[in-house]
SEBAKOL-613139 format. One record per residue: residue in one letter; x, y, z of N, C-alpha, C in turn. Coordinates in steps of 0.2 Angstrom, whole numbers, plus 2048, in hexadecimal, padded with zeros to 3 digits. Example, Ala and Ser with C-alpha at 12.3 -4.5 7.8 and 13.67 -1.06 7.14 Angstrom:
<pts>
a8427E482783E7EA8278427F0827;s8407F58238447FB824840800827;
</pts>
This chain:
<pts>
m3E3C857483E0C887483D9C8774D;i3D9C8D7513D7C8B7593CEC90758;a3CAC8D7593C5C8F7593C4C95760;e3C0C9C75B3C3CA07603BFCA0767;a3B9C9D7693B9C9B76E3BBC98775;i3BFC9476F3C4C907743C9C96778;i3CCC9A7723D2C9D7743D0CA4779;k3C9CA67773C6CAC77C3C4CA7782;n3C2CA27853C1C9F7893C8C9B78E;y3CDC9B78A3D1C9778E3D8C9A78B;p3D9CA078E3DFCA578C3E6CA178E;n3E5C9E7943EDC9C7973EEC96794;l3ECC9678D3F0C8E78C3F6C8E789;n3FBC8B78A402C8B787402C88780;s409C8A77E40BC8A77640BC81773;d40BC7C779409C75777404C73778;q3FFC7477C3F7C7377C3F4C79777;k3F6C7E7743F3C7F76B3F5C7A766;e3FCC777673FDC747643FAC6D763;i3F7C6B7693F3C667683EBC69766;i3EAC6C7683E3C6F7673E0C6F760;s3E7C7375D3E5C757583E8C70751;h3E9C687543ECC6574F3E6C6174A;d3E6C627433E2C607403DEC5A73D;i3E4C5673B3E2C517363EBC4F735;g3EAC467363F0C437393EFC4073E;p3F4C3C7423F7C387463FAC3E74E;m3F9C3D7523FCC3F7583FDC3B75C;l402C3E75F405C3A768406C3F76C;v403C41772407C45775408C4277D;v40DC4277D413C41784411C46789;a40DC4578D40BC4979540CC49799;g413C4D79F414C4A7A440DC4C7A9;p40EC4A7AF409C4A7B4405C517B5;g400C527B63FDC597B63FFC607B0;s3FEC5D7AC402C617A63F9C637A1;g3F6C5F7A43F1C637A03EEC5C798;k3EFC5779A3EFC537943E5C51791;t3E4C4F7983DAC4F7973DAC56794;f3DAC5B7963D7C617943DAC6378E;s3E0C6078B3E2C647833DCC5F77F;i3DCC577813DAC5577C3D2C5777B;v3CEC597813C7C5B7823C6C6077E;l3CCC6677D3CCC6B77A3CCC6A773;r3D1C647713D1C6376A3CCC62769;a3C8C5E76B3C0C5976B3BBC5F767;l3BCC6376E3B6C687693BBC6D766;n3BFC6E7653C3C7475F3C0C70759;l3C0C6975A3BEC657533B5C68751;v3B1C697563ACC687533AAC71753;l3AEC767593AAC7C7553AEC7D74F;l3B5C7B74D3B5C7E7453B1C7773F;k3ADC737413ABC7073E3AFC6A73C;k3B2C6A73D3B9C6473A3B4C5E73A;a3B2C5C73F3ADC587403A6C58743;t3A3C5374139EC5474539EC5074E;p399C51752398C4B759398C4375A;r397C43754397C3D75339BC39750;e3A0C3D74B3A4C3B7493ABC3C74E;i3ABC3B7543B1C3D7573B2C3875E;t3B6C3475F3B7C2F7663BCC30769;l3B9C2F76F3C1C307753C0C2B77A;c3C4C2877B3C6C2477F3C9C24782;t3CAC1F7873CDC1E78E3CEC19791;f3D1C1A7973D2C1179B3CBC0F7A0;t3CAC157A43C5C137AA3BFC147AA;e3B9C127AA3B2C177AA3B3C1C7AC;k3B7C1C7B53B4C237B73B8C297B5;a3C0C287AF3C1C2B7AB3BEC2E7A6;a3BAC2A7A43B5C2B79B3B0C2E79E;y3AEC307A63A9C347A73ACC3A7AA;e3B1C3A7AB3B6C407AE3B6C457A6;l3B9C407A03B9C427993B3C46796;r3ABC437963A5C467953A4C4C799;d3A4C4C79D3A5C517A23A8C587A2;r3ADC5779F3B3C5B79E3B1C5E79A;l3B0C5C7923AEC5C78C3A7C6078B;s3A2C6079239CC6279139DC6A794;s3A1C697983A4C6F79D3A5C74797;a3ABC727943AFC7578E3AAC7B78A;a3A7C737883A0C7878339DC7D786;r399C7C78C397C8178D399C86790;k3A1C887903A4C8D7913A6C8F78A;a3A7C8D7863A8C8F7803A3C9377C;g39DC9077C396C9377C393C90776;y396C86775394C8377038CC81774;k385C82770381C7F77337EC7A76E;e381C7576C37DC70768382C6976C;a37BC6476D37EC5E770384C5B76D;l387C5877338DC5377138FC4D777;s387C4D774385C44778388C40772;e388C4176C38AC3E766391C3D765;v396C3E76C39EC3E76C39BC39770;t39FC3476D3A3C2B76F3A9C2D774;i3A4C2B77B3AAC2C7823A9C27785;s3ADC217843AEC1E7883B5C18789;t3B5C1578C3BBC1078E3BBC0B787;i3C1C077853C2C057803BEBFD77F;h3BCBFD7873B7BF77883B3BF8787;s3B0BFD7893A9BFF7873A6BFF77F;w3AAC0477A3A9C057753AABFD772;c3AFBFA7703AFBF27713A8BEE773;n3A5BEE77739FBEA77939BBEE775;k399BF4774394BF9770395BF7768;l39CBF676739CBF475F39BBEB75E;l39DBE776539BBE0764394BDD766;m38EBE2768386BE2767384BE575F;k389BE875E385BEA757386BE5752;y38DBE375338DBDC74E38EBD5750;r38DBD475438BBCD75838BBC9753;f386BC9750385BC574A387BC3746;r38FBC7748395BC4741398BBF744;t398BBF74D39DBBB75239BBB3751;k39EBB075839ABAA759396BAC760;l395BB2762391BB276738BBB1766;g386BB076C380BB076A37CBB876D;q375BB776C372BBD771372BBD778;n373BC277B373BC278337BBC0784;y37FBBF781387BBE784386BC078A;e38DBBC790390BBF795394BBF795;m397BC779839EBC97973A0BC879E;l3A5BC37A03A7BC07A63AFBC57A9;d3ADBCA7AD3B2BCF7AF3B7BCA7B2;e3BCBCB7B93C4BCA7B93C1BC27BF;l3BDBC67C53BABC07C83B7BBB7C4;t3B0BBA7BF3ADBB67BC3B1BB27B7;q3B6BB67B63BBBB27B13BDBAA7B3;l3BFBAE7BA3C6BA87BE3BEBA37BF;l3B9BA67C23B5B9E7C33B3B9B7BD;f3B0B9F7B83B0B9A7B33B5B967B0;i3BDB977B13C2B927B13C2B8C7B7;y3C0B8E7BD3BEB887C13B8B847C0;d3B3B887BE3AEB847BC3ADB7F7B8;n3B4B807B33B5B7B7AB3BCB797AE;f3C0B787B23C5B767B53C6B717B2;e3C4B6C7B33C6B647AE3C5B657A7;e3C2B697A53C3B6A79D3CAB6D79B;i3C9B7679F3CFB7879D3D5B7679D;i3D6B747A23DCB727A63DEB6A7A7;g3DBB677AA3D7B5F7AB3DDB5F7B1;p3E1B597B33E2B567B73E8B597B8;p3EDB567BD3F2B5A7BF3F9B537B9;g3FDB567B8401B507B2406B4C7B7;e409B497B5410B427B7411B477BE;t414B4E7BD419B517C1414B547C7;g40FB537C8409B537CB409B5E7CB;l40AB607C6408B657C5401B657BE;f3FDB6B7C13FAB6E7BB3FDB727B5;l3FCB6E7AF3FEB727A9407B727A9;t40CB6E7AD410B6D7B0412B737B4;k410B787B5411B7C7BA40EB7E7C2;w40AB807C1405B7F7C8405B7B7CD;k403B7C7D2406B777D83FCB747DA;s3F8B7A7D93F2B7C7DD3EBB7D7D7;k3E7B7A7D93E3B7E7D33E1B837D1;w3DEB877D83DFB8F7D63E3B927D5;t3EBB917D73F2B947D43F2B937CB;a3EFB8B7C93EEB8A7C33EAB8F7BD;i3E2B917C53DCB957C23E2B9B7C2;v3E4B9E7C53E6BA67C33EBBA77BD;g3EEBA17C03F5BA07B93F4BA17B0;v3EEB9D7B23ECB9A7AB3E9BA07A8;r3E4BA57AE3E1BAA7AA3E6BB07A8;e3EABAF7AB3F0BB77AA3F4BB37A2;y3F4BAD7A03F7BAA79B3F1BAC794;f3E9BAB7953E7BAC7923E4BB278E;d3E6BB77953E3BBD7923E9BBF78E;k3F0BC078F3F6BC078B3F3BBE785;i3F2BB67823F2BB477C3EDBB677C;t3E9BBA77D3E3BBF7783E5BC5778;e3E8BC977C3E9BD07793EEBD1777;e3F4BCA7763F8BCD7703F8BC8769;l3F0BC67683EFBC47633F5BBC761;i3F5BBA7653FCBB37643F9BB075F;n3FDBAD75D3FBBA77583F9BA375D;l3F3B9E75E3F1B987613F6B9275E;e3F8B907583F9B8A7553FEB8B757;e404B8F756408B9275840DB8C761;l406B8F764406B8D76B407B8576B;i402B8476A3FEB7D768405B78766;e408B7A76240CB77760415B79762;s415B7C767419B7D76A41FB7876C;n427B7676D42AB7176D42CB73776;d425B78779428B78781421B74784;p421B7178841CB6D78D418B7378D;f418B77791415B7C794411B80790;v415B8378D412B8678640CB84785;s40EB7E781409B7877E404B7977F;a404B777893FDB7578B3FBB7B78C;i3FDB8278F3FAB8878D3F2B88787;g3F8B867823F6B8877C3EFB8377C;n3EFB7C77F3EBB7877F3E6B7B782;a3E8B7D7863E2B7F78E3DFB8678C;y3E2B8B7883DFB8F7853DBB8E77E;r3DCB8A77B3D6B867773D1B8477B;k3D1B8077F3CBB7E7833C7B85784;y3C8B8878A3C7B8E78D3C4B93787;v3C5B947813C4B9977D3BEB95777;e3BBB8D7783B7B887763B4B8977D;g3B4B897803AEB897893ABB91787;l3AFB957883ACB9C7863A6B9F781;f3A7B9B77B3A3B9B77839EB97777;r3A0B92779397B8C77B395B8E780;s399B92783393B9478838FB99788;n391B9F78438FBA4780391BAB786;r39ABAA78639BBAE78D3A3BB1785;v3A5BB778C3ABBBB7873AFBBF78F;d3B6BBE78E3B8BC17933B9BC8790;f3BDBCB7923BFBD47903C4BD478D;a3CABCE78B3CFBCC7883CCBCA781;h3C7BC47813C4BC477A3BEBC9778;l3BBBCF77C3B8BD177A3BABD7775;q3C1BD97773C7BDF7733C7BDA76D;k3C9BD476D3CCBCF7683C7BCE764;i3BFBCD7643BBBCA75F3BABD275C;v3B9BD87603B9BDF75C3BEBDE758;y3C4BDF7583CABE07523C9BDB74B;e3C7BD374F3C4BD074A3C0BD1745;l3BABD67473B5BDA7433B7BDF740;l3BBBE17423BDBE773C3C3BE6738;t3C5BDD7393C8BDA7333C4BDB72D;d3BCBDA72C3B8BDB7283B6BE0724;s3B8BE17203B8BE671C3B2BEA71E;t3ADBE871E3A5BE971E3A5BEB724;v3A6BEB72A3A7BED72F3AABF3731;l3B0BF572E3B5BF772D3B1BFD72C;q3B0BFC7253AEC037223A9C05725;a3A3C0272A39EC0472A39FC07733;v3A5C077353A5C0873B3A9C1073A;t3AFC0F7353B4C147343B0C19730;d3ACC1972C3A9C1E72B3A4C2372D;s3A4C207343A1C247393A5C2773E;t3ADC2673D3AFC267423B7C2D73D;k3B5C317413BBC3573C3C1C37741;y3C2C387473C6C3A74C3C5C35750;v3CBC337553CCC2E7593D2C31760;l3D2C337673D4C3676A3D5C31771;v3DAC2E7743D8C2A7773DEC2C77D;d3DCC2C7823DFC2F78A3E2C2978E;e3E9C297913ECC267933EFC1F790;y3F1C207893F3C1D7853F8C15786;q3FAC1978B401C167913FFC0E791;d3F8C107943F3C087983F0C06791;t3F3C0478B3F0C027893F3BFB785;n3F1BF67863F2BEF7823F3BEE77B;y3F8BE87763F8BE87723F1BE976B;v3EDBE576E3E6BE476B3E3BEC76A;q3E6BED7713DFBF67713E2BF876B;e3EABF976C3F0BFC7663ECBFB760;q3EABF475B3E9BF27583E4BF4755;l3DCBF475B3D5BF67593D4BFF759;l3DAC0275B3DCC0A75C3DDC09752;l3E1C0674F3E4C087493DFC06744;k3DCC007453D7BFE7413D3C05741;l3D0C077483CBC0C7453CFC13742;t3D3C157433D5C187403D9C19738;e3D8C137363DDC107323DAC1472B;k3D3C1872A3D1C1A7243D3C22724;t3D3C2672B3D7C3072B3DCC2E72F;g3DFC277323E6C2B7363E6C2F73D;n3DFC3273D3DEC357413DCC35747;l3E2C3274A3E3C2F7513E8C33756;c3E5C3575C3EAC3875F3EAC35768;v3F0C367693EFC3076F3F4C36774;v3F2C3377A3F4C3977F3F7C32784;g3FDC337893FFC3378F404C33791;d407C3079440BC3179B410C2A79B;e415C27799419C2179A41DC207A1;d41CC257A541DC267AA419C257AE;q413C227AD40CC217B040AC197AE;s40DC177AA40DC107A940AC0A7AC;l403C0B7B0400C077B73FEBFF7B5;y3FCC007AF3F7BF87AF3FDBF37A8;r402BF47AD405BEF7A8403BE57AA;f401BE57B03FEBDF7B43F9BDF7B0;r3F5BE37AC3EEBE07AA3F1BE17A2;g3F6BE079F3F8BE079A3FABE6796;a3FBBEB7983FCBF3796402BF2794;t405BF478F40BBF478F40DBFC78B;v413BFD78F414C0778E41AC05785;r419C0278341DC0077C417C04777;n410C0377940BC0777440FC0F774;i40FC1377A40FC19777416C1C776;l41EC19779422C17774423C1776F;e420C1076C421C1176441DC12760;f417C18764412C1975E413C1D758;p419C2375741AC2775341FC2174D;q41FC1B750424C1674B41EC14747;k418C1274B412C0F74840FC12745;v410C18743409C1B73E40CC2173E;a40EC21736410C2573240DC2F734;n412C32733412C3A73240FC3C738;c410C3873F40FC3B745412C4074A;k40CC45749410C4A74D411C49756;v416C4C759417C4975F417C50763;v415C5176A413C5676D415C55775;k419C58777418C5877F418C5B784;l412C5B78840FC5E78D415C5D795;t41AC6379641FC6179A41DC677A0;t419C6C79E417C6E7A7412C6C7AB;n414C6C7B3410C677B540BC6E7B8;y407C6D7B8402C747BE3FEC717C2;r3FFC6A7C43FEC697CA400C687D0;s405C687D140BC657D540EC697D8;h411C697E0416C6C7E141CC6D7DE;p420C727DD425C737D8429C6F7DC;d42BC6F7E2431C697E642EC627E2;i429C5F7E2426C5B7E142AC5A7D8;i428C5E7D6429C5D7CE42FC5D7CE;n434C607D343CC627D143FC5B7D1;r43BC577D843EC507DB43DC4A7D5;y437C4A7D2434C477CF438C457C7;d43AC4D7C443DC4C7BF443C4C7BF;r448C4D7C7450C4B7C9450C437C5;w44AC417CB44BC3A7CC44AC347C7;m445C387C1446C347BA449C357B5;s44DC3D7B6452C3B7B1459C3A7B3;s459C367BD461C317BC462C2C7BB;e45CC287B845AC237B545CC237AD;n460C1C7AD462C1D7A345CC167A0;w455C1A79C450C1879D453C14796;s45AC1379045AC1178C45CC0778E;g456C06788458BFE78845BBFA785;p45ABF578145EBF177D45FBF0777;g463BF3773460BF476A461BFB76C;g45EBFF76F45DC0777045AC09771;k455C0477244DC0677644CC0B77A;k445C0F77A447C1377F440C10784;y442C1278A43CC1078E43BC17790;r439C1B78F436C22793439C2778B;y434C2D78C435C3378643CC3878C;d43FC3A786442C4078943EC4578C;k43CC4779143AC4D79343DC4F798;t43AC5679A43DC597A1436C5C7A5;i432C5B7AB42EC5D7AC42FC627B1;t42CC677B142DC6F7B2424C6F7B5;a426C747BA422C797C0420C7E7BB;n418C837BB417C857BA418C8C7BD;s41CC907BA420C957BC41BC9D7BD;n417C9D7BC412C9F7BE40DC9E7C6;a40EC987C740BC967CA40BC987D2;v40AC9B7D640AC9E7DF407C967E3;v40DC957E640CC8F7EC40EC917F1;a40CC8E7F640EC8E7FE414C8B7FE;d419C8D804421C8A80441CC8680B;y41EC7F80941DC7A80E421C7480C;p423C70810425C6A810423C6680C;s423C65805421C617FF421C5A7FD;v428C5A80242BC537FF42FC52804;f42FC49808433C4A80D434C4280C;s439C3F80E43BC3680F439C34815;i437C2C815433C29819439C22819;w43DC2081E441C1A81F442C17825;g442C0F824443C0E82A44BC09828;s448C0382F450BFF83144EBF982B;n44ABF6829449BF2823441BF581E;p441BF081943ABF4814434BF3817;e435BED81D42CBEB82242CBF3825;d431BF5829431BFA82E42DC02828;e433C0182442EC0881F42BC0781C;a427C00819421C0281941DC0381F;q41EC00825418C0182A418C0982C;r41EC0C82A41FC1282C41AC17825;v419C15820416C1681B40EC1981D;v40CC1381E407C0F820402C14827;e408C1682B407C1A832408C20831;l40AC2282B409C2A827404C2B825;v400C268203F9C2681C3F6C26822;k3F5C208273EDC2282A3EEC2782E;y3F5C2A8313F4C338353F1C3682F;l3F2C368293F1C3C8243E9C3C824;k3E7C358223DEC358223DBC36828;e3DDC338303DBC358373DBC3D837;k3DEC418363DFC488363DCC4D82F;e3DAC4782C3D8C4B8243DAC4F822;i3E1C4E8203E6C538203E5C55817;
</pts>
């Protein structure tokens, strides 16, 4: 069911968008192509839940990947509420990144962790500097081969390298003892270095982004904390789900363990943050991880020129997205243009080529520079 105020003020909703907005109980996966109105749809779904009194504002959590996207969600929800004539405050709706949500929860339940008051949050740069300042303790001198931890030639490459392993170990919730006891010298060395790194973090009352999430996940394994958090959380809606990592997925599943009302939205074609630990498998395997999951696909692109959409869809469809053991790396979907759109006739798609990769890259740079200079 969709509230009358939404039907009246948004008469051009397509059938798939209506299905998302009207969804009531249980998990949902929205596979959304570019420009298909995915954020628009979950914003209206959140508003619909409030208008129909399925939930109070404080019982709804909206999560996304970046602070900028969170601000956009907040603005779009406020705008939709005004348009629908909703007069009450929506300030109690939780709209944030997963990191911000975790930090808020950690501050509330810090006394249940190893962290003290006024703990310091390390960003990507200060995390590297922390390893640098504690290099001898965490990494130590080079071994008999002259390499740090049997792998890296210089101190700085070792620092950057171990940071990537440390984050991955934390985000994947890997068993530390298994690493340390490994017969592989490098794996064992990384395990020991990670243990010293974690000890150093807590000793100095610091936490990095990956540990922030792991600590909160561990808090939610405490039944008292879990009940207190989930009692005030009825619906969780997550945008850009293709950019989540393993520990974030586990957090979201824990958060909705009681209600099952987890709605995730994303596009595996736009998975951009693998270098930060994101895994496209979260969105690809979501229907297998939650029972009775409804899957809706948004495949009409309202943003781009039809020629761009057709080329994109043709190119994506030309690849074989099957993997070992029958695994799929992409959902079957055909992205189409809005048939009602009136668009100008101009060369929206063109090719750039050069005599070699460097020449081709230089031509792309020159084009971008020209467009910026001409403000096109």
